[in-house]
C-alpha positions in Angstrom: 117.2 137.3 144.4 118.4 139.3 141.3 121.5 136.7 141.3 119.0 133.4 142.3 116.9 135.3 139.2 120.3 135.6 137.1 121.2 131.6 138.1 118.0 130.7 136.6 117.9 132.0 133.7 120.4 129.9 131.6 118.8 126.5 132.7 115.7 128.3 131.3 117.5 129.2 127.8 119.0 125.5 127.8 116.0 123.6 128.0 114.4 126.5 125.7 117.3 125.7 123.4 116.9 121.9 123.5 113.2 121.9 123.2 113.8 124.1 120.0 116.7 121.6 118.7 114.4 118.7 119.0 111.5 120.1 117.4 113.9 121.0 114.7 114.6 117.3 114.7 111.4 116.2 114.9 110.3 118.4 112.0 113.2 117.4 109.2 112.4 113.8 110.4 108.4 114.3 109.5 109.0 116.3 106.4 111.5 113.4 105.2 109.3 110.6 106.1 106.4 111.9 104.2 108.0 112.8 101.0 110.2 109.5 101.1 106.7 107.6 100.8 105.1 109.7 98.4 108.6 110.3 96.1 110.7 107.4 97.3 113.9 107.8 98.6 115.8 108.6 95.2 112.9 111.5 94.0 113.5 113.3 97.1 115.7 116.2 97.7 117.3 117.5 101.1 116.3 121.2 99.4 112.4 119.6 99.0 112.9 118.0 102.8 113.9 121.4 104.3 111.3 123.4 102.5 108.7 121.3 103.5 110.0 121.2 107.5 110.2 124.9 107.3 113.6 125.3 108.1 117.4 125.7 106.7 119.6 123.9 104.7 122.0 124.4 108.0 119.5 123.4 110.2 119.7 120.0 108.4 123.4 119.4 108.3 123.5 120.0 111.6 121.4 117.0 112.6 122.1 114.9 109.9 125.1 113.9 107.6 123.2 113.8 104.8 120.2 112.3 102.9 121.0 109.1 103.6 121.8 109.5 107.5 118.4 111.2 107.2 116.9 108.5 106.2 118.6 106.1 108.1 117.2 107.5 111.2 113.7 108.2 110.1 113.8 103.7 109.6 115.4 103.7 113.1 112.4 105.6 114.2 109.7 103.7 112.0 111.4 100.4 114.0 111.3 101.4 117.5 107.8 102.0 116.9 107.1 98.7 115.3 108.9 97.1 118.7 107.0 99.3 121.0 103.9 98.1 119.6 105.4 94.8 120.0 106.3 95.1 123.7 103.0 96.9 124.8 101.0 93.9 123.0 103.1 91.5 125.1 103.3 92.7 128.7 105.6 90.7 131.0 102.4 89.6 132.6 101.4 87.1 130.1 102.2 83.5 129.8 105.4 83.3 127.1 103.3 82.0 124.6 100.4 83.9 124.6 103.0 87.1 124.5 104.6 85.6 121.3 100.9 85.3 119.9 100.3 89.0 121.0 103.6 89.9 119.8 103.1 88.5 116.1 99.3 90.0 115.9 101.0 93.3 116.9 103.7 93.0 114.2 101.3 92.9 111.7 99.3 95.4 112.7 101.8 98.0 113.4 103.0 97.5 109.8 99.9 98.4 108.7 100.8 102.1 109.2 101.2 103.6 105.9 104.1 103.6 104.3 105.6 101.7 106.7 106.1 98.6 104.8 107.6 100.0 102.3 109.9 102.0 104.0 111.4 99.3 106.2 111.0 96.6 103.7 111.6 97.9 100.4 113.2 100.6 100.3 115.8 100.0 103.7 117.5 97.4 101.7 117.6 99.1 98.3 119.4 102.1 100.1 121.1 101.0 103.1 122.0 97.9 102.0 120.5 94.3 102.7 123.1 94.0 105.7 122.6 97.7 107.0 118.2 97.1 107.0 119.0 93.6 108.7 121.0 95.3 111.3 117.9 97.8 111.6 115.2 95.1 112.3 117.7 92.9 114.6 117.6 95.7 116.8 114.2 96.1 117.4 111.4 93.6 116.1 113.5 91.1 115.2 114.8 91.0 118.9 111.5 90.9 120.7 110.7 88.1 118.3 114.0 86.2 119.3 113.1 87.1 122.7 109.9 85.9 122.6 110.9 82.6 120.9 113.6 82.0 123.5 110.8 82.4 126.5 108.1 80.5 124.8 110.2 77.1 123.7 112.5 77.4 127.2 115.0 74.3 126.6 113.7 73.3 123.4 116.8 71.4 121.0 116.5 74.6 118.2 118.7 77.4 117.3 116.5 80.0 118.6 118.4 82.6 116.9 118.4 81.1 113.2 114.8 80.2 113.8 113.8 84.2 115.0 115.4 84.6 111.5 113.4 82.5 109.4 110.0 83.6 111.2 110.9 87.4 110.3 111.2 86.7 106.9 107.9 84.9 107.1 106.6 87.9 109.0 107.6 90.5 106.8 106.9 88.3 103.9 103.3 88.4 105.1 103.2 92.5 105.5 103.9 92.7 102.2 101.1 90.4 101.1 98.9 92.4 103.2 100.2 96.0 101.9 100.1 94.7 98.3 96.4 94.4 99.0 95.8 91.1 100.5 93.1 90.0 103.0 94.7 91.5 106.0 92.8 88.7 108.4 93.4 86.0 106.6 97.3 86.4 106.6 97.2 87.5 110.1 95.4 84.3 111.1 97.5 82.4 108.9 101.0 83.6 110.6 99.3 82.8 114.0 98.3 79.5 113.1 101.5 78.7 112.2 103.3 80.1 115.1 100.7 77.6 117.1 101.6 74.7 115.1 105.2 75.5 115.9 105.0 75.8 119.6 102.5 72.2 119.7 
């Protein structure tokens, strides 16, 4: 019995260490996100993030190479949250066109999370460059849009990837309009109208 207990102890310790490690990483990401939104990337320092997260500088550099890498991972988490919202709103059981329209609405709703539009659409290209910012989008909301268009348009003679990029730019502009104070309902209705016209 004693040897069995001894065998179980390392496993329990391993799980505890993993949980602590993930908790530290999550605290750093949460603190960084709040500071990047409140102050912007340039005016947020790694000591600021460490202090807000309540961890050591060593812990930060254990998880992230530098501030830019920390910022990139904040962006990836935001982009993944947007994709998850789109997929949740457009389950596979829905007809393809209805799923595309629901996904479009979900994108705009998800982008109203405070700070998200600034992070993904303003700060991301400024800090990481347009190419990296686009790659993050295309791996998340962009890919969901392209998949939805492919399903909804079927055999239509159109470059789906190019169409997805153009529509994505339109949706991003709509999100920026809403973030700047435009009537969210009108903007959303306009984007859905545009999609319906395209599908018809």
